[in-house]
N, C-alpha and C positions, 0 to 999 in steps of 0.2 A: 492744416496739418502741421504738426509741430514735431520737434526730436525730442519732447519732455518725455522723459518716464515716469510714470505716478505709479508708486512703490505700493501693493497691494498690503491692507491690511490685513494683521494677522487672521482676523475671523471670517473674513473672506476669503483668504488664500485658503481655509482649512475646509469651509462650506464648499469652494471648487471642487479641491481634492475628494473629498466624501460621497459629494453628490455625484461627479463625474464618475467615480469608481462604483458607485452604487448602481449609476444610470447605462453604462458604458461598457464599465469593466477596464476601463483608460485611466491615465492620470496624465492630467496637463497635454494630451492628445499623446502621450504614450501609451501605445496597444501593447505589445510584447515586455511585459511586465516581467521581473526576474525575481525570483526567490533561492536565497543562498540557505539550503536546510542541511548541511554537508558538516556545519561545524568545523570545518577547515578556517582558518584565518591567519594572516602573517603579522607576526610583532612587529612595530614600526614606532617609534618615538613615546616608546612605553604605553600605546595604544594597539587596535590591532584593525587590521581589514580585511575582510572577507573576500576581497578579489583588488590586484594590483594596478587598478586602471579608473581612469576617471578623467574628467574634463579639464583641459588644462585654461591658466588664468586667461580668461578672455572676454569674449562675448558668452559663453554658455552659464559664466561662474558671477554673473553681475547681478540678477534679481534673484531674488527667494524662489520662485517660479524654475528656473530653469535651472538650478541645483536640485530640486524636488523631481523635476523630470527626469535629470541624467542616474538618480536616486533611484527612481523606478524604473530606469532599464537595466540597472545591475551592476553601476557605477561606487565604487567605495571609497574613491581618496579624490580628493576634491581638492585641487587649487584654486585660490578665489582670486577673484581681479585684483589685480594691483591698485593700492591706493598711493595718494602722494599729497601734498599740502596740497598743489593746485586741484581744484573739483568743482563739481557743480557746473555753473551757469561760466564762470572763467575757463575752465579745462574745454566744455562742450564747444564754444565759441572758437576754439583752436583745432575742433577735426572737422575737418571736411566733410560733409554726405554727397553720397553715400560711402561710405567707409571700410567696406567689404564687397571683392568681389572672387569668389572660389567656384567660375567656371572648371579650371583643371586645376593649375597650381593655385594658391591664395594667394590674395596678396591684399593689406590693410594699410588705413593711416590713420586707428587710433590707439591706444595704448592703454590707457588706465580708466578707472570708472567714471562713467559721466557724471554719477552721483556727488553728491556732496558725500563726505567721509563719514559722519553720521549715519547718513541716510545707506551708505554701503554696511556701513555696521548693522545695523538693525535688521537688513535685507539676510546676511551672515545670520544671524541669531534666530528670525523668524525660521528661516532656511533649517538648520540646526534641529531646532524644537519640532518643527514638522516633519523631518526625516525620524526623528526619535520615535513619533506617533505614528507613521506610517509603518514602521518596522514592526511594530505591536502590534497593529490594527490589522493591517493586511498582511501579516506573517514573511514579512521580506526577508528576513534574517535578524540577526542578533541586532540590538537596538545599541549595542557598542561598538560595531562592526565597521564603521566608516570612519574617516578621520579628516577635518578640514585643514589644509596649508593655506597661513596666511602669505601672500605676496605685498613687498611696501618696495617704493622708489620714493626717488631717484638718486640723492643725496642725503647725507650726514644731515645735515643741518633741518631737511625737511622732515626726516624719521624722527628726528631729537623733537622737534616741534611741539606744542599741547595738542594739535588735532590728531597728528599720526599716535603719538605717546595716548592719549585716553583712549584710542582703537585699541593698538596693541596689548593694552591693560586687560581691557573689555573684552578682549578676545579670551585671554590670558583667564578669565572669571569674570562672567556676564552675570552674576547673580545680584549687582546691584543695579542694575540697568532698567530703566522705565519699558524698554522694549522686552526683556524676559520678564519681567511682572507682567505684561499684556500676555505676553503667552501663556505663564503659568495661571493666570486668574481666568480665562477663557477656558481652556481648557479644562478644569478645575470645577466651572460652572457648566460646563457642556459636556460634561461624563458620559450623559444619555444619549449622546450623539454616537457613542462607541461600544463596539459589544468587545474588546477583549483589551481596553486600556482602562486601568485602576485607577485611583487617588494614589495609592502608594507608588506606582511606577510613575507617575507623573512627577510626584517632590524626588524621586530618585534619579532624576534626568540632569545628569553632569553640568554644570555651566562651564566648564573650563571647555570653550567651542575651539581652541587651538593652541597646542604648545608648541606648534614647528612653525617656521618661517621660510620662504624665498626671497632673497636678495635679488631684485629686479635693478640696473644702471641703465643709464641711458648710453648710448654708442659714443666714445670719446671719454669718458668718465675715467680717469688717471686709478692706478692700479694701487698705490698708496690709500685712494679713497674710498674703493672697494674692499679693501681690508680693514679700514676703519670701521666702517657700516656692519662689517660682519664681524668684527671684533666688539662691537658694542652690542650686537641683537644675541652675543653668545655671552657674554661676561654680565654686561647689567641689565638685560631681559631674560636670561636664562633660556634663552629660544634653541632646540635643535635646528640647524640654519643650514639652507642651501645656499649656493652662489649661480646665477644666472651666468652662462657662459656665450658667449656671442661665436658663432661659425665663424667671426674672422680671424679666429685663433688659429687657423687652417693657416692663412697667409693667401696673398691674392693671386700667385699664380696657380697652386693649387685650386680655389675656388673655379678659377677663371679656366683653367684647362677642363675639371671634371665635368662642369655644367655644360660648358662646348660640348665636351664628348659625347654627351647623353642628350644633345638636342638642343639645349636650353641656353641655346648661343645669343639668342634675340634679347637675353636678360640683359640689361643696362646696367652696371653699376663700375666704380673707378677705386683707387686704392686709397682714397681718403680715409674710408673707415678702416681699413685694415692695416694704415700704418697709426691712427688716434684710437684706437683701440686697447685693452688689454692683450700684451704681448706673450707669447709663449714663455719666455726666459725669465718671467716676472710671474706668471702665473703657478708655476712649478711650483718653486719655493713657496709661494704665498698659501696654496693650498696644504702643503705638507707644514707647515704655522698653524694653520685654522684644523687641521685634524690631530693635533697636539693639544690645540686649548679645548677643542671639546671633549677632550677624551679626558683630561684633567679635571673636566666639572661632570661628566657622566650623560654628556649630552651626544647626539647622531651629528655627522658632517657630512655634506656629501655637495657636487656638483648639478645642476640643473643644465641639461643639454638638450636643447640649445635657445637661444631666444630667436626669433626670428632675424629674416636678413634684409638689411637695406639695400633696396634697389630706386634706381630712376623710373619716375613716370614716363617712360618713353612713346606711348601709343594711345593715351587719352584714358590707360585702365581707371585710374582714379580722379579725382578734383585735387590734387595735389601734386607738388613735386618730387616730393620722396612718399614710398610705399615700403610696406615690409612683407617680406615672402617667406611663405611658408606652405606646408603640403609634400606631394612626392616629388619635387624638385629641392625639397629642404633636406630628404630623408639622406641623400648623397655625401651631403656635407657633414649632416649631424651624426651619423654614422662611423663617417671615416675620425670625427673628432673623437667620436666615444673609442673607437680601436685606440687611437692613439694614446687617449688619458688612461684607458685601461691598462697597457701597455707600460706606459712610463711609470702607473703605482703598481704595477703587478696585481690588478687587480682587487685593492686592497680599496681604495676610494668609490664612496657609493653615487651611482648614476640614477637621477632622475630625468626619462627622457620624454623630450617632445618634440623630434623632430620629423613629421610625416608617419607618426606612428598609425597604423591602421590593422584592421581585421588579417592583412595579408602577412604582416611583419612581427604582428604584435607577442605571439607565439615564440616566436625565436629570438625576442628581444627578453622574454620573461628568463627562456631557458637559459641564457647566457647571464643570468644574475644580473640583468638591467630591470629594476623596479623602485618606485611607482613609474608607471607609464602614463602620460594624460596626452589628449588628443582637442582638437577645434575641427582643423579642416575637414577631415571624413565627416563630422557630425554637422558640419554646414551642409553638405550636401543633401540631396533626395535622400529621404529615409531619415534624416534626421538622428533624434536622439534615440529612434529603433533602431539604429544600426548597432548600441552600446551590447542592445540582447545578443546578439551574435556572437560579439567578443567577450560576454559574462559569460557565454556556454563555453568556448576554447578555452577560458583561462578558470572554469569552475573548479578542478582539481588540481587548485594552487598549493595545496598544502596548509601547513602551520609552519613551517621552522625559518628560521632569522635568517638574516641575509648573511650570505656565507662568501661575499665578494663575488666580481664580477669574473666571469672566465674569457681571459683578455686573446685568446684564441681564437673562439667563437665569435665575439665579437671582430675580431679580424675577418674573420671568413664572411660574415657579412657583409662589411665592405668591400671587399673583393669579389664579392659575389654580383652586386650593383651594376656592373657594366653588360652583364649578360641576362639581367632582367628588362623585358618589357615595361613593367611598371612602373619603372624611373625612367621610360626613353620617351622622349617628345615623338610623336609622328611625324614623317616629312615632312608633311604640309600641313598647312595651318590650320586648326578646328576649324569646320563648318559652323556657319550661323545656325543657331538649334534655334533660334525665334521662328515664327510663322507669319511675321510681319502683319499682323491684325491684332488690334484694341482690345483686351478683354473685358466681357459684357460683365454688368453688374451680376448678372442672372444665366445661371446652366453654363458655366464657361467651360465645363471639361468638354474634352477631346482628345482624340488621340494624334499626336504630334506627327507620328510617322505617316497617316493620311496626309496632311497635309505638305508633308516632303515630297509627296509622288507626284508627277503631274497626273496620273488619272485617277487620282483620290483612291485607291484601292483600298477597299474593307480587309485591312490586314488584321484589325483585332480579330472579326470574325473569321476567317478562315485560321488564325493561328488556333483559335479555341476549336474548330473542329479536327484540325490536325491533333490537338495535343489530347484528343478523344478518338483517336483513330479513324474520323469520318474523311476519309482519304477524296472520296466522290462529291460530299456535299462542299469540302475544302475548295475543291476544284474547280464546283460550279460558281461556289461565291468569286474565286478568283477571274472566271471566262465571265461574269457579268460585267466587267468592266476591262478586262483583258484577253484581248485575244491570242497572243502568244506567249501562253506561260510557260513553255519549253524554253525558249529565245531569252525573256526577259529573265527566268529561274537559271541563266547559265551567266550571259551577259551582262545583266540590268547593272549601271551603276548604284543601284539602289540608295538613291537620297535619300529613302524614305528613312535608312538607317541612320544619315546624320539629325535626323529629328529625334529618334528614339530614348526617352528620359533613359534608359539603362546606360548609354554612356556614361552617364553621373556615377555610376555604380561599378561597373567593370570594361562592358564592351557591348556595344549595342546586342539587341535581338538578331540573330541571324535570319531574317526575313528573306533573304532571297533562296537561301538553303532550301528554307522550309518550303517555299513555293515549289520550286523545285521539284523535291519529297511529293507534294500532292500532287503535281501533274503526274509525275511517274509513278505513282500509286493508287492515284484515281483514273488516268487516262483508261484503260481496257473499259473499265463499268461506265464511264459516262460516256465515252463515242459513241457506242450504238443508240443511246438515249438524244443523242441529240436533235432536235425538230426544229424549223422553223415554225414562226406563228402564221396565220392565215397570211395569204397574198394581199399586197395591198396592191391595189388598181392603180393604174394610171403613173405608174411609175416604173422606170426602168433604168438603170443607172451603169454608166460605162467606168471603171477606174485602167487611169492609165500609170501602168508599172504594179509590177507583180514582187515589189520588196515587201519591208515591215508596214510601211504604211498604205500600202495599197491592200494585201492580206488583212489588215487589221477592218480597213473600211469594210471590204467582200464580206469580213466574218460579220459584224454589227449590222450591216444594211441587211443582209441573207436571213439571220436570226430574226428581223422585223418583218420577213415576209417580203423584203425587195427584190426582183429580178437583177439581178447584178452580174456583172463577167467583167473579169480583170483581163488585161491584155499586155502581156509582156514579151518587152523586144530580144530576151535571151529565150533561149531552150526550156529553161528551169525557172522554176521560181525561187525568190530568196532575197534577190535585192543583193545590197552590200554584204547582206549577213553571210549569205549562200556563197559569193563569189570573189568576197574580198577579206573578212577576218578569218583568220587563218585557221583549219582544222584543231589545231592544239588548244585553240580558244573556245569552240562550240561545233560540237559533231553534228554531221549532217542528219544525221538521224533524229535529232531534236527538232532540227529546221523541219524536216519531213513530217512530225508529229504535230505541228504546228499549221500546218497545212492541210493535213486530214482534217483538224478540227472543223477548218473552214470549208473543208468539200463537205463535210459533214451537215452544214449548214444549210448546201443548195448553191452556193457560189459557183460559178462558171470560170474555168478559164483557158485563154488563148494565147499560147504561148510562140514565140518565133514571130511576133508580130510588132512592127514599130507604127506608133500612132503619133502625129505630129499635128492633128487637126483636131479641135473639139467641134467645129462646125460640122465637121464630117460624121462626125458620133452622133450627133445632134439631128443630123440630116436624117442616120439611118432609125431614126424613132429611139434614142435615147432621151431620157429628160434631163437627165443630169450628167454631168462630167468630173471626174475627181482626177487632178493630175496627181501622183503619188509617185513622181519620177527620179528622185533624189538627187544627191549631189556629186556627181562624175566628173565634172570639168576639172581639170589641172589648178593646183595652186600655185603662186610664184615666190621663189624664194628670194628672189630679187639679186641673184649673182650677179656680180660684174663681169664674168667671163666662166665659162668653160660649159658643160653639159652635166645634167642631172638626171636621173629616172623618177617619174611621178610616182609617188607611193600606190597611187591604186595602180596603174600599170603594174608596179611590181610585184604587189600583193596578190594581184590578180594572177599573175605569172608563177609568184612562189606557191599558189595553192594548188593549180590547175597543172603545172609543167615545171616542178621546181628542178629538174636536172637540165632544162633549159639555158638557167642563167648563170652566167658566168661573172661572178661579181669579185673575183681575186680575193686577197687575203685580208684585205684591210676596209672595211666596209665604215662609211660615215652617213649617218641619218640625220636631217636636218628637221629641229622641231622639238614641241616636249608636248605635245598631247596624245590623247589615246592612241591616236591613229600611229604617232610616231612610236611609242612603244609596242603595238602591234608589230611594226616593219624591221624596227630593230630586233628584238624576240625571233621574228619570220627570217630575218640574215643570218642569225645565229646558226640556222639548221639548214643553211644552204651548205651543199659541198662544196668546200677548198677554203671558205672563209675559217678566220682565224680570230679576228678581231673585229667586235661592232662599237663604235662610237658613238654617242648621242650628242650631238653638238646642239648648244641651244644658248640665246644671249642672258637667261637670268639665271640663279640657279635654282637646284630639286624643288627648295620648300615654295618658288614663285613660278613651276611649271604648271601650265593648267591640266596635265595629266591626273587622272584621281590617285590617290592616297596606294590604294589596291593596283592600280598598272605601273607606277614607279617601282613597286616593290618587286613586282614577279621579273620585272626587267633586271632588277638588280640582282636578283635571283638567278636568273640565267647569265650572269656575268657579261652582260651591257656594261660598259665604259659611259658615266656621265662627264661630258666635256661641260663644265657650268662656265657661265658669263663669257660665252664666245659668240662672238656676231661673225657668219659664214661672209668673206667675200669674194672667193672665187676659186675653181680647183684647175690646176694645170699640170700636167704630164705625171699623174698620179699622186699630186698634193694638194690639200685644201689649205686654204690661207682664211685665219679669222683675225679679226679682232681683238681684242681684250677687252672686257668689259669690266666695272666694277660697281659695287651697289652704291647708289649716293647716300643723299640725308636722306632720312624717316620722312614722308609726310605725316599729314594728322591721322590718318587712319593705323600709321607703325609698319606700312610698306615703303621700300626704298628700289626705288627704280634704276637700271643699268644706265650708265655711264661711260661712256669710250675714253678709255685712256692714253690712247694715242699708240699703244702698242698693236705688235702684231704677232701671231704665231703660227706654226706650220704641223701638218699632224698629214701619215700616209693616209691616201685615199685613192682605192683603186676601183671603187664604186662610191657615187654619192646618191642617197636617195632622200627626195625632196619631201617631208611631210606638215605641210605649212595651212593647210586650209583649202578643202576642195570649194569648188564652186556650185552654182545650179547653172542650167542652161537658160542663161536670159532671152536668147533669140526665141526660145521654143514658146515661151509665155509672151512675149513682144509680139510676135505673129499672131499669137491668139487673141489679143486685144485686152491683156493682162499689163493692169498697171504696175509699173514697178516701182519700188522704193529706190533710195539711197547706193545701198551695199548690190543693186539689182535684183532684190529678193520681190517677189510677188506680193502684191499689197493686199490683204485680203481681212476681212471682218472677223469677229467671235467665233462668227460660223464658221469658218476658212473657206467663204464663199469670195469671189473676187468680183472686181468691178463688172466682168462679164458674166452676165445671168446665167445662173444654172450651172457655172464652173466654177470648180471649188480647187483649193490647192492642199496639200497636207504634206508632213512630213519633211525630209530633209529639201525636198524643192522648195519648201515656203520658206525653211527656217537658216537652210545653208545647213553643213554637216553637224547633226546631233545625234540625241540618243533613240533608242530604239523604243522606250517607252513615250517618249515626248510625240514621235510619230503619232504611236497607239492612242496620243490623245487627240492630236489632231482629227485623228479618224473619227472616233465616238463625238468629237463637235460637229463633224458632218454627219456622221448618221444623224444625231439629233435632229439637226436641222433640217435633212430629209427625211427622216422616219420615224419621228418622234419617238426616240430610243430614250427609256428611260433607264440610266445609269443606277440610279439611287435607291432600286428594289430592296438590298441589302443592307441598307445603312443601320437601321436599327438591331442587326445583326452584331453588331460591333458593340454593344453593350451586354452586359450579363446580368441577370437577376440577382444575381449571388456577388452582393457589395461584398462580402468578406473573403472570399476566395481570391480574388486580386487584391486585395486589401491586405493579406495576411504576407502577402509577397514583399512589402513594402517595406525597406530596411534592410532585406536580405542580400549581402554579396554571393554570389558566385565564384568559389577558388579555384574552378576547372570546367571552364565554358566548351571545351572540346567534349568532354564526357559528361556534360549534364544531359538526363533525362529530360528535363522542361524547358518548354520554348523562353522562358524568364520573363514573358511579358507580363508587364504591370497591370495591363488592364485601362490604361488613361482614359478612354472612352467612358469606362463606368465610374474609377474610384483614381481622378488625380490628385488634388490635394496637396502639391507639389510645396505650394507658398504657405500650408500651415505646418510642413514637416522640418523646414531650411529655418523656418523662424527661431531662431535662439529663445527670444524670451516669448514665446507663444502668443504672437500677438493676432495670428491667423488663424480664424475657428471654422472647422468645418460643422456645417449644422443639418443636421434632417427635416426637410421641410416637408408634412402631409401633401402629399398630390404629386413631390416629384422624385424621380426615381436615384438623381444624384445628389448629394449631399453640397450643399450651397456653401461657400465661404462669405464669413464677417471678418473685417478687420477690425479689432479693438485699438483705439487710438492712444488708449492711457499705458499703453503696453510697449509702444514700437519709440524706437530711437532713430529709424529712418534710415540701419545699416545698409540695406540696400540689397540685403541677400533674396528676400524674396526675389525681386524684380530680376535678377540674374538666371533663374532657375523657370521660371513659369514661362511657359513655353508661348503665351503670347507676348507681343513687342510692347508691354506694360510694364508697369510696378505695382503689385498689388497693392503695398501699402499706400499710394497714391487712387488707384482707381476701381478698388473693390468697394463694397458700401460698407459704411463704419460704424463703429459704437461708438457711441462718445460718452464721456463720463463727466463731464461740466460742462457748463456754456461758455468757458473762458476758450476750451478746448475748441470747442464747437465754430464759435465765431473767429477764433483764429486760422482755420482749415477752410480748405475749397475742396476738400473729400465730399463726396455723394455719402450721407447717412444720415444717422437720428441720434437724438437727445432726448431720452426717457425723459416726462416729466418727475419723475421721484417720486410720486406720492401715493405709489400704488394703483394707479390707472393705467386707463389704455392712452392716455393723451401724450404726444412726441412731435416734437420739433426736428422737421424731414425736410434735408436738401436734396434734391433733385431736379435735375435738368438743370441746374443755377439759379432755382428759384426756392425760396425757405417759406416753409408754410405749416401749420401747426393741425395734427390730425389724432381723431382719435380711433385708432388701429380696431379696437374689438369693433364699431360699427360699420359695417360691411359695405355701407355706402357713403363711406368719409370720403372716396373719390381719390384715393391715393393707388397708385396702379397696385393691381391684385397680387403681383408675385411679390413685391414689396413689400405687401402688407401681410402675405400668410409668412414672410422669412422673420418681421418684424415679432409677430404673433408667436413662432414657433420657439424664439431666443426666448422670450417672456414666459411663454408657458414650460418648456423644457431644460433652458439654458439659464434659467433665473440667475445662476452664481456671476452670471459675467456681467450684470449690472448692477452698478451700484447707487 
């Protein structure tokens, strides 16, 4: 594998466009093709654009196919990738790879085209010609309804060089170029390939590819050099000119304060760029002079807001020392600069916008008089170019009026609204790992990431589909196949399934837990009377010790399989920690009761008020297996040096059963940072007499173990977070703490707390410790169960301990954990004891209707609270994320006969190893390295380690194939050639139906 891109010749480019559109109705993978037919077009640069948006100078305007894809999706303004005197191999050696990561805010460490300047020129001319043909052939709009805008850098000497001068002049008039002749000649010779393209139309295509330019300069470029470049482009090249500005114009203090206030305080940068870059005092008079200069010549001038923002690589985001930030964290800076500039110039200075624009803000920007608007980050995310079609719909009625000024008041209002917008605020906690920890397979890689994030691998797509069809009973039946506690998990599950949901890259995850609860509430009455166990399994009689979530789940699964099972619970009521400890305001007793009713309906028996200490006694009574599900009830140690504190379990039990008996005083301190600590703090706020609750933890909120949701709820309830404090002791109503600070970042970017040597005190009429409950190790030792280093039982994958037929599940074997993890343990035990099959509904996760979930890809939801659809993308049926996020279209989905899901082929010659597909692939893999690869020549094949194939190129089925590290020649048309059949069928499918992929 190399990062060398091989430009596609114009004949193959057009063959690809025409054949893919005919066969699939898509163009370079873009399904949501936009047609502009209302006749509206905005005048700009003596040209016109049918819509005021498109891709920014960057990865989406580097190759012809990228521009074509963006045009098909509705773009009509194209800021071409920057060219400079350093290019091709010389520049490529300077760009570390991977060079893009856009998981949330985007970072990149590349800046201008990696092609040679002549190659870049050819790509832009080919794209220009192809878009003209597509407009006419497919009825996409006026063939003169789009604009190409050049971008050049980075100093005057380079821009005046012969190489760049030839580029500029060639873009101003391409008629004498070889590539123009190639495009013209091929089209005229292949008019029979078109239905709506005539010779007259082809000959009328304008060779003026661009008459406008954006000046791009490196950080630190002196103001007089910026002005000299712009003056040269205006006076000597006669070009409509934009000057790209850096967000550093805002000043270090403003930028640092604004990002910090929005939760982006971890983004590392210092003052040097702010000092070295163009200053406001120099920029304003320069812009006034350039405005006058263009007006004298009948040209247009504006500013491009903004360049990306230079920051330090602090956590290994990219293999470089510095990187450039864009996306949603750049918007707060760019819109602030837009407000300042529009106010200074009274709206008369045109603004071309490119700082974090997307579906959520683009209409507001346009309505404020800011256009054209270009984007990169949003189309680097899942949905890719298809996201542009939704933006095209929003801006379809853009009108045809010329630029009339920027509304400075509106822009200022947009800037002032930023702090209240969640779109531009980082979550409290670091984003969770979205990967599934597995290597992507060559074939059949499609799966549902949400299932991988769930400890019980719940069949989430299946029950989401049933729910969306109003089939609540069926949905609940699917849920209970793996989940014995749908009401409890539908209410308090930490729902880490949502952490993996691909929708996170759109707006927010599918609200999986909410749907589960809705299925339970709406399907319960119909399903309950129909529940029945299978035929009795002879010779098995199981005792479950503990009636909490783990015990109830084990009893449910075993009873359903026909096993005689009895639960022994030491308390008088079932439910364990959920019943007795978790506050009622988090989960109602009725929800717990309904889950217990499901278990009873299966035939499980319960004996409450019975404490069991010996597995041997139960086995002696005729039970064949014993499952300990006794939880983790023992108090943890807060290591206070002096004073007394109330254990969190004791406190929460009392707060739930008899809150009036608690005399906590006015000031309560809760020590801990986990979910239980949040419960305790919120419960304490509800105790009569309590005025203030402070939560004390040695780390900051970002590094607390509690889930984001629990932190947010505690903050909403008014809990005060006393961060970076390590408690010493409590005496006379005063809690004394050591003051900590965050130390240097380690390789992961995490900063450990370090003692500063200082101490602080706070009033504490009561102190509650929530620092990790423990299991009853003595119970297991007495039953002959081996214990590990932390005093936890040692069990196998089946949950069986070293004591034969004695199992341990849930918190009893893990320590404090989650309900769904308890269910997972119970399931594993039931599989071992009763041969339960939890996979009976797996196939229901895939729908036969490929196009229904596919149609959701690329569509963002702007109001998730009122969306009638679950928004599920159907990843088990159609993932294709790597194909969507590739700017170069180097990952292709291929329909293979006999395969329900499309298969992925990586095209080597179209890839520059930007790494974007690796960011979003749900596997812990890089599709550009790990998917089966099509090569275009022997040099690339031999220079790569990718598994893949190189067609011989003579029309035969002979291919050179690398598989399992071995290279062999196969004739794939011969079914007995010895090649792995799935791979052979994939190659045959490409050969038969996707011939345009092959050179």
